[in-house]
Structure formats: C-alpha cells, structure tokens
C-alpha positions as CSV (number, residue, x, y, z in Angstrom):
1,M,0.0,0.0,0.0
2,D,2.6,2.5,-1.0
3,T,0.3,4.4,-3.3
4,L,-3.3,5.7,-3.3
5,R,-3.8,5.0,-7.0
6,P,-5.6,2.9,-7.9
7,F,-7.3,3.6,-4.7
8,P,-7.4,0.9,-2.1
9,K,-10.1,-1.8,-2.1
10,L,-12.2,-3.0,0.8
11,P,-10.8,-6.0,2.7
12,A,-12.2,-9.4,1.6
13,T,-13.0,-10.3,5.2
14,P,-13.1,-8.3,8.4
15,R,-9.7,-8.1,10.2
16,E,-9.8,-9.5,13.7
17,F,-7.8,-7.7,16.4
18,G,-6.8,-8.6,19.9
19,F,-6.2,-6.2,22.8
20,Y,-2.8,-5.4,24.2
21,I,-1.6,-5.7,27.8
22,D,1.9,-5.8,29.2
23,G,3.6,-6.3,25.8
24,A,1.4,-9.2,24.8
25,W,-1.7,-9.7,22.6
26,H,-4.8,-11.3,24.0
27,A,-7.8,-12.7,22.1
28,G,-11.2,-11.3,22.8
29,R,-13.9,-13.6,24.2
30,E,-16.7,-11.4,22.9
31,M,-16.2,-9.4,19.7
32,F,-17.7,-6.2,18.2
33,E,-17.9,-6.1,14.4
34,R,-17.4,-2.7,12.8
35,A,-18.9,-1.9,9.4
36,S,-17.3,0.9,7.3
37,P,-19.6,3.9,7.4
38,G,-18.7,4.7,3.8
39,H,-19.6,1.3,2.4
40,G,-21.8,-0.6,4.9
41,V,-19.4,-3.6,4.8
42,A,-17.8,-5.2,7.9
43,V,-14.1,-4.3,8.0
44,S,-12.9,-5.1,11.6
45,R,-13.7,-7.3,14.6
46,I,-12.7,-5.7,18.0
47,P,-12.7,-7.4,21.5
48,R,-15.2,-6.3,24.1
49,C,-12.9,-6.2,27.1
50,T,-14.1,-7.0,30.6
51,S,-13.4,-5.3,34.0
52,D,-10.9,-8.0,34.7
53,D,-9.0,-7.0,31.5
54,L,-9.1,-3.4,32.6
55,N,-7.7,-4.2,36.0
56,A,-4.9,-6.3,34.4
57,A,-4.0,-3.4,32.1
58,V,-3.9,-1.0,35.1
59,V,-1.7,-3.4,37.1
60,A,0.7,-3.7,34.1
61,A,0.9,0.1,33.8
62,R,1.4,0.5,37.5
63,N,4.2,-2.1,37.7
64,A,5.9,-0.5,34.7
65,F,5.7,2.8,36.4
66,E,6.8,1.8,39.8
67,D,9.8,-0.3,38.8
68,R,11.0,2.8,36.8
69,R,11.7,0.8,33.6
70,W,10.4,4.0,31.7
71,A,10.3,6.8,34.2
72,G,13.8,6.0,35.5
73,I,15.7,6.2,32.2
74,S,17.0,9.4,30.7
75,G,15.0,11.8,28.6
76,A,17.4,11.0,25.8
77,A,16.6,7.3,26.0
78,R,12.9,8.0,25.9
79,A,13.4,10.4,23.0
80,A,15.2,7.6,21.0
81,V,12.1,5.3,21.4
82,L,9.8,8.1,20.2
83,L,12.0,8.9,17.2
84,R,12.1,5.3,16.2
85,A,8.3,5.2,16.4
86,A,8.1,8.2,14.1
87,E,10.3,6.4,11.6
88,I,8.1,3.3,11.7
89,L,5.0,5.4,11.3
90,K,6.5,6.9,8.1
91,R,7.0,3.3,6.8
92,R,3.4,2.3,7.8
93,R,1.7,5.6,6.8
94,S,-0.5,4.2,4.0
95,E,-1.6,1.2,6.0
96,I,-2.6,3.2,9.1
97,A,-4.4,5.8,6.9
98,Y,-6.3,2.9,5.2
99,W,-7.7,1.6,8.5
100,E,-8.4,5.1,9.7
101,S,-10.5,5.8,6.6
102,L,-12.2,2.4,6.7
103,E,-13.5,2.6,10.3
104,N,-14.1,6.4,10.5
105,G,-15.3,7.2,7.0
106,K,-12.9,10.1,6.5
107,P,-11.3,10.7,3.1
108,I,-8.1,8.7,2.8
109,S,-6.2,11.7,1.6
110,Q,-7.1,13.5,4.8
111,A,-6.2,10.4,6.8
112,M,-2.7,10.5,5.2
113,G,-2.3,14.1,6.2
114,E,-3.3,13.2,9.8
115,I,-0.6,10.5,9.9
116,D,2.0,13.1,8.8
117,H,0.8,15.3,11.7
118,S,1.0,12.3,14.1
119,I,4.6,11.6,13.0
120,A,5.4,15.3,13.8
121,C,3.9,14.8,17.3
122,F,6.3,11.9,18.0
123,E,9.2,14.0,16.7
124,I,8.2,17.0,18.9
125,G,7.6,14.7,21.9
126,A,11.1,13.3,21.5
127,G,12.5,16.8,21.7
128,A,10.3,17.7,24.7
129,A,11.5,14.5,26.5
130,R,15.1,15.8,26.4
131,M,14.1,19.4,27.3
132,L,11.8,18.7,30.3
133,H,13.3,20.2,33.4
134,G,12.4,21.8,36.7
135,D,13.9,25.0,38.3
136,S,16.2,26.2,41.0
137,F,16.0,29.0,43.6
138,N,19.3,30.4,44.6
139,S,17.6,33.3,46.3
140,L,16.7,31.8,49.7
141,G,19.9,32.9,51.5
142,D,23.3,31.3,51.8
143,D,22.1,28.5,54.1
144,L,19.1,27.2,51.9
145,F,18.9,26.1,48.4
146,G,15.6,25.4,46.6
147,M,14.8,23.1,43.7
148,V,11.5,22.5,41.8
149,L,11.3,19.0,40.3
150,R,8.9,17.9,37.6
151,E,8.0,14.2,38.1
152,P,5.7,12.0,36.0
153,I,2.3,11.8,37.5
154,G,2.1,8.0,37.2
155,V,-0.5,5.9,35.4
156,V,-2.5,7.8,32.8
157,G,-5.9,6.6,31.5
158,L,-6.5,7.9,27.9
159,I,-9.9,7.8,26.4
160,T,-10.1,8.9,22.7
161,P,-13.0,9.6,20.4
162,W,-14.2,8.3,17.1
163,N,-13.7,11.5,15.0
164,F,-9.9,11.5,15.0
165,P,-8.9,8.1,16.4
166,F,-5.2,8.3,15.5
167,L,-4.6,12.0,15.4
168,I,-6.0,12.7,18.9
169,L,-4.2,9.6,20.1
170,C,-0.9,10.9,18.8
171,E,-1.5,14.4,20.1
172,R,-1.3,12.8,23.6
173,V,0.7,9.6,23.6
174,P,4.2,10.9,22.7
175,F,3.9,13.7,25.2
176,I,2.6,11.5,28.0
177,L,5.5,9.1,27.2
178,A,7.9,12.0,27.1
179,S,7.0,12.8,30.7
180,G,7.8,9.3,31.9
181,C,4.2,8.2,32.6
182,T,2.7,4.8,31.6
183,L,-0.7,4.4,29.8
184,V,-3.9,2.5,29.6
185,V,-5.7,3.6,26.4
186,K,-9.4,3.0,25.7
187,P,-10.3,4.0,22.1
188,S,-13.9,4.4,20.8
189,E,-15.3,0.9,20.1
190,V,-16.2,1.9,16.5
191,T,-12.6,3.1,15.6
192,S,-10.2,1.0,17.6
193,A,-8.0,-0.4,14.9
194,T,-5.3,2.3,14.6
195,T,-4.9,2.5,18.4
196,L,-4.1,-1.2,18.3
197,L,-1.7,-0.7,15.4
198,L,0.1,1.9,17.4
199,A,0.9,-0.8,20.0
200,E,2.7,-2.7,17.2
201,V,4.6,0.4,16.3
202,L,5.7,1.2,19.9
203,E,6.7,-2.4,20.5
204,E,8.9,-2.4,17.5
205,A,10.3,1.0,18.5
206,G,11.5,-0.6,21.8
207,L,9.0,0.7,24.3
208,P,9.2,-1.5,27.4
209,K,6.4,-3.9,28.2
210,G,3.5,-2.5,30.3
211,V,4.1,1.2,29.3
212,Y,1.4,1.3,26.6
213,N,-1.6,-0.9,27.1
214,V,-4.9,-0.9,25.0
215,I,-8.2,-2.1,26.2
216,T,-11.3,-2.0,23.9
217,G,-15.0,-1.8,24.5
218,S,-17.8,0.6,25.1
219,G,-17.5,3.9,26.9
220,R,-20.4,3.2,29.2
221,S,-18.7,0.1,30.6
222,I,-14.9,0.0,30.1
223,G,-14.5,3.8,29.7
224,Q,-16.5,4.6,32.8
225,A,-14.6,1.9,34.8
226,L,-11.3,3.5,33.6
227,T,-12.5,6.9,34.7
228,E,-13.4,5.6,38.1
229,H,-10.4,3.3,38.6
230,P,-8.7,4.2,42.0
231,D,-5.2,3.2,40.7
232,V,-5.2,5.6,37.7
233,D,-3.5,8.8,38.6
234,M,-4.7,11.0,35.7
235,L,-7.3,10.7,33.0
236,S,-7.2,12.4,29.6
237,F,-10.6,12.4,27.9
238,T,-11.6,13.9,24.6
239,G,-15.3,14.0,23.7
240,S,-18.5,15.7,24.6
241,T,-19.0,18.2,27.4
242,A,-21.7,16.0,28.9
243,V,-19.4,13.0,29.3
244,G,-16.6,15.3,30.4
245,R,-18.9,16.4,33.3
246,S,-19.4,12.8,34.2
247,C,-15.6,12.4,34.3
248,V,-15.4,15.2,36.9
249,H,-17.9,13.4,39.1
250,A,-16.2,10.1,38.7
251,S,-12.8,11.6,39.7
252,A,-14.3,13.2,42.8
253,D,-16.0,9.9,43.8
254,S,-12.8,7.8,43.4
255,N,-9.4,9.1,44.0
256,F,-9.5,12.8,42.9
257,K,-7.4,11.9,39.9
258,K,-6.2,14.8,37.8
259,L,-8.2,15.4,34.6
260,G,-7.3,16.6,31.2
261,L,-10.5,17.3,29.2
262,E,-10.9,18.5,25.6
263,L,-14.6,18.8,25.1
264,G,-17.2,20.4,22.8
265,G,-17.1,23.5,20.7
266,K,-19.4,25.9,18.9
267,N,-16.6,27.8,17.2
268,P,-17.0,31.2,15.5
269,I,-15.4,32.3,12.2
270,I,-15.5,36.1,12.2
271,V,-15.3,37.8,8.8
272,F,-14.9,41.6,8.6
273,A,-15.7,43.6,5.4
274,D,-12.1,44.5,4.9
275,A,-11.0,40.8,4.7
276,D,-10.0,39.0,1.5
277,L,-13.5,37.5,1.0
278,E,-12.4,34.8,-1.5
279,D,-9.8,33.5,1.0
280,A,-12.3,33.7,3.9
281,A,-15.0,31.9,1.9
282,D,-12.6,29.1,1.1
283,A,-11.6,28.9,4.8
284,A,-15.2,28.8,6.0
285,A,-16.1,26.0,3.5
286,F,-13.0,24.0,4.7
287,G,-13.6,24.8,8.3
288,I,-17.2,23.3,8.4
289,S,-16.5,20.5,5.9
290,F,-13.2,19.1,7.2
291,N,-13.8,15.6,8.6
292,T,-17.5,16.1,7.6
293,G,-17.8,18.7,10.3
294,Q,-17.2,16.0,12.9
295,C,-14.4,18.1,14.4
296,C,-14.4,19.8,17.8
297,V,-12.7,22.8,16.3
298,S,-15.0,23.1,13.3
299,S,-16.0,26.7,12.6
300,S,-19.8,26.2,12.8
301,R,-20.9,29.8,13.4
302,L,-20.2,32.3,10.7
303,I,-20.3,35.9,12.1
304,V,-20.0,38.2,9.1
305,E,-20.1,42.0,8.8
306,R,-23.5,43.0,7.6
307,S,-22.3,45.2,4.8
308,V,-20.8,42.2,3.0
309,A,-22.9,39.4,4.4
310,A,-25.0,38.8,1.3
311,E,-22.0,38.9,-1.0
312,F,-20.0,36.6,1.3
313,E,-22.8,34.1,1.7
314,A,-23.1,33.9,-2.1
315,L,-19.3,33.3,-2.4
316,L,-19.4,30.7,0.3
317,A,-22.4,28.8,-1.2
318,A,-20.6,28.7,-4.6
319,K,-17.5,27.3,-2.9
320,M,-19.5,24.7,-0.9
321,A,-21.3,23.6,-4.1
322,K,-18.0,22.4,-5.5
323,I,-17.0,20.2,-2.5
324,R,-16.5,16.6,-3.6
325,V,-18.5,14.3,-1.4
326,G,-17.8,10.7,-2.1
327,D,-16.2,7.3,-1.3
328,P,-13.6,7.7,1.5
329,L,-11.1,5.5,-0.3
330,D,-11.1,7.7,-3.4
331,P,-8.1,10.1,-3.1
332,D,-10.1,12.9,-4.8
333,T,-12.8,12.8,-2.2
334,Q,-12.9,15.9,0.1
335,V,-15.9,14.9,2.4
336,G,-16.5,11.3,3.3
337,A,-19.1,9.5,5.3
338,I,-20.7,10.3,8.6
339,T,-19.0,8.0,11.1
340,T,-22.0,6.5,13.0
341,D,-25.7,5.9,12.4
342,A,-26.5,7.8,15.5
343,Q,-24.5,10.9,14.5
344,N,-26.1,10.8,11.0
345,Q,-29.5,11.0,12.5
346,V,-28.4,13.9,14.9
347,I,-27.1,16.0,12.0
348,L,-30.2,15.4,9.8
349,G,-32.4,16.2,12.9
350,Y,-30.7,19.6,13.3
351,I,-31.0,20.4,9.6
352,A,-34.8,19.8,9.9
353,K,-34.9,21.8,13.2
354,G,-33.1,24.8,11.5
355,Q,-35.7,24.9,8.8
356,A,-38.5,24.6,11.3
357,E,-37.0,27.6,13.3
358,G,-37.1,29.7,10.2
359,A,-33.5,29.7,8.9
360,K,-33.0,29.3,5.2
361,I,-30.8,26.7,3.4
362,A,-28.4,28.5,1.0
363,I,-26.7,25.2,-0.1
364,G,-26.8,21.6,0.9
365,G,-29.1,20.2,3.6
366,T,-29.6,16.9,1.7
367,V,-28.4,13.3,1.8
368,K,-26.1,12.2,-1.0
369,D,-27.0,8.8,-2.2
370,L,-24.1,6.8,-3.4
371,G,-25.9,3.5,-3.2
372,H,-24.0,2.6,0.0
373,G,-22.9,4.4,3.2
374,Q,-24.2,7.6,4.8
375,Y,-23.3,11.0,3.3
376,I,-24.6,14.5,3.9
377,Q,-24.0,17.5,1.7
378,P,-22.2,20.4,3.5
379,T,-24.9,22.8,4.5
380,L,-25.1,26.6,4.9
381,F,-28.0,28.2,6.8
382,T,-28.6,32.0,6.4
383,G,-31.1,34.1,8.3
384,V,-30.0,32.5,11.6
385,T,-30.6,34.2,14.9
386,P,-28.5,33.6,18.1
387,E,-31.3,31.9,20.0
388,M,-31.9,29.1,17.4
389,A,-30.8,25.6,18.4
390,I,-28.6,25.4,15.3
391,A,-26.7,28.5,16.5
392,R,-26.2,27.3,20.0
393,D,-25.8,23.5,20.0
394,E,-22.8,21.6,18.9
395,I,-24.2,19.7,15.9
396,F,-20.9,17.9,15.1
397,G,-21.6,17.7,11.4
398,P,-21.2,19.8,8.2
399,V,-23.8,22.5,9.1
400,L,-22.8,26.2,9.2
401,C,-25.0,29.0,10.5
402,S,-24.5,32.6,9.2
403,M,-25.3,35.6,11.4
404,P,-24.5,39.3,10.6
405,F,-22.9,42.0,12.8
406,D,-22.4,45.7,12.5
407,T,-19.7,46.7,15.0
408,V,-16.5,45.1,16.5
409,E,-18.2,45.0,19.9
410,E,-21.2,43.1,18.4
411,A,-18.9,40.6,16.7
412,I,-17.0,40.0,20.0
413,A,-20.3,39.5,21.9
414,L,-21.7,37.1,19.3
415,A,-18.4,35.1,19.3
416,N,-18.5,34.8,23.1
417,D,-22.2,34.0,23.3
418,T,-21.7,30.3,23.9
419,V,-20.9,28.0,26.8
420,Y,-17.9,26.8,24.8
421,G,-14.5,28.3,24.1
422,L,-12.4,25.9,22.1
423,A,-11.4,27.7,18.9
424,A,-12.0,30.8,16.8
425,S,-11.0,32.1,13.4
426,L,-10.8,35.8,12.4
427,W,-10.5,37.4,9.0
428,T,-9.5,41.0,8.6
429,K,-6.7,43.2,7.1
430,S,-6.8,45.5,10.1
431,I,-4.1,44.8,12.8
432,D,-6.2,46.8,15.3
433,K,-9.3,44.6,14.8
434,A,-7.2,41.5,14.8
435,L,-5.5,42.3,18.1
436,T,-8.7,43.6,19.7
437,V,-10.8,40.6,18.8
438,T,-8.1,38.0,19.5
439,R,-7.6,39.4,23.0
440,R,-11.3,39.5,23.9
441,V,-12.8,36.4,22.3
442,R,-12.5,33.5,24.8
443,A,-11.1,30.6,23.0
444,G,-8.1,28.3,23.5
445,R,-7.0,28.3,19.9
446,F,-7.2,31.3,17.6
447,W,-6.5,31.7,13.9
448,V,-6.1,35.0,12.2
449,N,-6.5,35.0,8.4
450,C,-6.1,31.2,8.5
451,I,-7.9,28.2,9.9
452,M,-6.9,24.9,11.6
453,A,-3.3,26.0,11.1
454,G,-0.2,25.1,13.1
455,G,1.6,22.1,14.4
456,P,2.2,20.1,17.6
457,E,4.6,22.7,18.9
458,M,1.6,24.7,20.0
459,P,-0.7,23.9,22.9
460,L,-4.3,22.6,22.4
461,G,-7.2,23.1,24.7
462,G,-10.2,25.1,25.5
463,F,-11.8,27.8,27.8
464,K,-15.1,27.5,29.6
465,Q,-17.1,24.3,29.0
466,S,-14.6,23.2,26.3
467,G,-12.3,21.7,28.8
468,W,-9.4,21.7,31.2
469,G,-5.7,21.6,30.6
470,R,-3.5,21.7,27.5
471,E,-2.1,19.0,25.2
472,A,0.9,19.0,22.8
473,G,4.2,20.8,22.8
474,K,6.1,21.4,26.1
475,Y,2.7,22.3,27.8
476,G,1.4,18.8,26.9
477,V,4.4,17.2,28.6
478,E,4.2,19.4,31.7
479,E,0.4,18.5,31.9
480,Y,1.4,15.0,32.8
481,T,3.9,15.9,35.5
482,Q,3.5,17.1,39.1
483,I,5.7,19.6,40.8
484,K,7.8,18.9,43.9
485,S,9.5,21.6,45.9
486,V,12.8,20.5,47.5
487,H,14.6,22.6,50.2
488,I,18.3,21.8,51.0
489,E,19.9,23.4,54.0
490,T,23.6,23.8,54.3
491,G,25.7,24.3,57.4
492,K,24.6,23.7,61.0
493,R,21.0,24.1,62.1
494,N,20.0,27.1,64.3
495,H,18.5,25.1,67.1
496,W,14.9,25.8,68.3
497,I,15.6,24.3,71.7
498,A,18.6,25.9,73.3
C-alpha cells in the first residue's frame, strides 16, 4: 500500500484484532464487528474487554511505572524510542491511513495528512523529552537552596473519540510518554484499529512492556470503569462536554485523579468587510466540511459583517457547491461518510430543526445517495438568529450558520455568546481589529487569516465548558507531571531548643 492509485479496495473479510496488555496480545472472548460507514461492509472485529481485562491493564501500567523501567531512564533514551516510532509510522503511513479511513469514513487523503501530523507529534515529543526540566532557587539565602522537580504523574488513562482516532491519540501519547508516565488507552469501540496498530509500532520501537496498554470496549462500561479506577493517577478524555462532566464526578467519587479534558465547541469564524473575502470563503467552507464537520474545532458559526454578508454568503455557497462528497477510499474525495448511524440522525435532525426555526438553506441540507454508506452535503444556513438551536448546540456535522454583525463590539459579543470556548477564526486586514478581537474572544485556539493551522509545537485546549488543561508541545508534557518543591539546608542548624 505505497500508493493511493488505484485507490485501495475493501478488505475481503473483516480483520480480527486482539487487545494489548503488558507487551502481549490477547484474544477477545466477545467481539464487536465494525462496518465501514462509507460502504456498509464489515471491516474489523474488535474485542469487548471486561473489567478484569481493565484491571490487568492498570496493574501492568502500575508495575511498569513503579519499577521505573520507563520513568527511570534518561530523557534522551525516551526520545530515542519516540523517534524510532516516528520512523516506523513513516513506513506504515499508508496502512494506518487505510484503516483510519475504513473505520471512520474520512477521506483517505485527509487520513494520510493526519498520519503526517502524528509523525510530527512523535518528533516534537522526542525533543520535549530531552528538554523537560524543573527549576532552582538560589535566592533563599546562603544556608538554603531550593529546587523544583517535575516528576511524571504516574499511570494515565487515555480515552479517545471516534472522530480523529489516530490524530488525537498521537497528540497525547508521545507527550505522555515523554513525561515518563505509563498508559492505559481506551479508544472508541467503533474506531479501535489504529490505536491497536500503534501498539505494534511502539513495541517495534523498543517501548518497554507495560508502558502502553490498550483495552477496547464501550465507553459506558470500560470507559466509565477506567475513569473511576482508583489506581489511575490521571485521566485524559476527549469527547462531549456531557461526558466530560461525568468524568469530573467520577474523579471526585474515586481518588481525585487529575483530569485533562478536551470537550465540545461551537466555534466562530468572524469575517470583517475588509477581509480577503475569497480567502475567507474558502476557509469557511473548509472549516465546516473538514472531517465532515465531525471536528471539535470546526467553525460552525459564521459571524460576518452585515455590509458584505449577502456577497460573502453567495461566495461561500458557490465554494461549498464544488466540494467533492464521495467514497472515502477515493483520493479525490474531500468529504467522506458520517461515522456513526446515531450521528447521522443527529445531523439530519438539526437540519430539519433549523428549517423549522425559520432559517434558510443556501446550499446543501440533503443526503447524498451513493448506493452505500451515509453521506450529507455540507450545509449553509442563512437568516440565523442567536437563539436558534442550530446556532447554540454543537451539531458535530457539516452544518454552518450565518449571522450578521455591525460593530466590532457586536462581533465579539456574538463570538462569546456560547458556553464553549475551544477555537475561533478571524478574517481582517486591520491589525487593530485582529489584536482587539483576538484578545477578547474567549477561545483556547485562535487563527487570524487562517484556519486549523499550526503544528504540535503549539498547545491545544479550551476555555469555559470546552475543557481543562493543555495538550501537545512542552505544555502537553508538563500537563502529565507534578511539581515537587525541595529545600536543601547547608551548614549547622540554628537550634529551636537551646
């Protein structure tokens, strides 16, 4: 699979996977069969792990942490493993992208780009492993010296979603490993294959046994049990705000484990009249259609200056009409299939609700029938008001709502009029507007005259109900450490008791 042309074919039979604990593969007793959302054909069989499997994985991760087979080696030695993993990913790039596309429904060309980003995450993680350090205080007087140590937090539970199974995994794993922690990973049951493939990659790269463990199964059973597990020191969860809230309760009810949460978003793309409207229209079309809109940082609220709103909506509709919706395995496809039946129904339900609320469809809003799979045309609603459900709720699909503004203050207010604060995009040629809006819109990631740009050097995370903590880069390594203050006294003690 070194080339995408002719584009890959479906597997003749579903591939059966095991789960991975303490450096060994285990067969599942009960299996879940996954059908490709783009084709309706079974492509993989994944184990439904039990609570005993989970406990075994946590024990393996705990043992690997406590005997210091990973935490006790140098940052340079950890970096070498991460760099070898990056090289193996380069070799297996097409294979991993193929399985990502099969199970998720995303275009394979997009999946290939995501593997490239994942490779970069391992390379950045390797550098961060060597650069991680504490601090010293030489300001406590001649008789006292202070040090601040950064130590790995311990066993990390990692729960990843179905929309970016490999990308989100790799925006966490190399940085968690760089810190010296060990992991128990629980992928979405509908997109588990590539998380299991990463186990093969890390084993070949020389990662010690027990450092990376994968259990598979449903979020309600295995995911919840991992969240509640008393011997897990930290949990990283990516998914909905509702489930993130349940993670907070579970942590409080178990061992007060630290949480890293990347949750929902209802992200604005703000377009001023002085912007390059052609560029902004292309960005808006991309921002709502990338990964079929099943993206936590999708720009799903268009906030456009009223004087150019009609012109811009027409430009945008013309762009969106040209988007190629089709077979995920076709390299020319830009928008693939909706990943799950349930999400397909949610998106169609919101399209119907938007019409019922009085918004107008400028483009899209229909199902595309390819004779197999589930596909929705990217949709633009105009005439949207802020109180409409389509303007407030995270739809998690290719549905964009357009709302006008007249002043900078109104644009900022509309952008902040949400419980979320994950990402935002701003389009203007005015540096004054760019700096003013960037400073005042509450979002963890901000793009000015670009969208979904940047690499794993930069931190990821949200404000408000979009989450806690930061991932990637040096911040993503530090997130998985805890700080210890050390005081060292020199000379003879000044006795309290004479």
